[in-house]
Phi, psi and omega in degrees: 000136181289150179293144177262115181275135180231154172302149186309305185295324180293319179296316179297318181297321179295326181277316189259339183087356177240152182248103178287164177294145181306319181297328177295313181295320179295321177298316178301322184277336184252318182256322181087180176215137182057031179078013184239130178257143172281125178294139179202166176229157176255136176219110179059037179084000178250138179267127182238157177215180179240163176300317180300317181293323176297314180299318178298317179297315180296318179296316182294318181289327176294316179298319181292340182273345183284141181302323181296320179295319179297316181295318179295319179296318179294320179297318178297317180296320179294318179297318179296318179297319179297317179297314180297319179295317178299317179296317180297317180294320180291325176293318181292326178293323179294321180295321180291322183290337184283000000 
């Protein structure tokens, strides 16, 4: 079955029961929040989304808001930075030794 596209505020209202301001929904779809964008399409100058995309967005932003997710993300970033630093240092030592 093909996805049913709805105007942003109507789709959010169907999922959550509340109707956010249009500018809020447009911000979610264009700029995002917590690094997460609401999937949407443009049709005749109107931005549309689906119920499924709203649910995915809500789950992702909720996950990004939990302290454990933040801590895990920071730990991953620190591990990656340490690896990159080690590689850079080992390359510079090789250049000096040559």
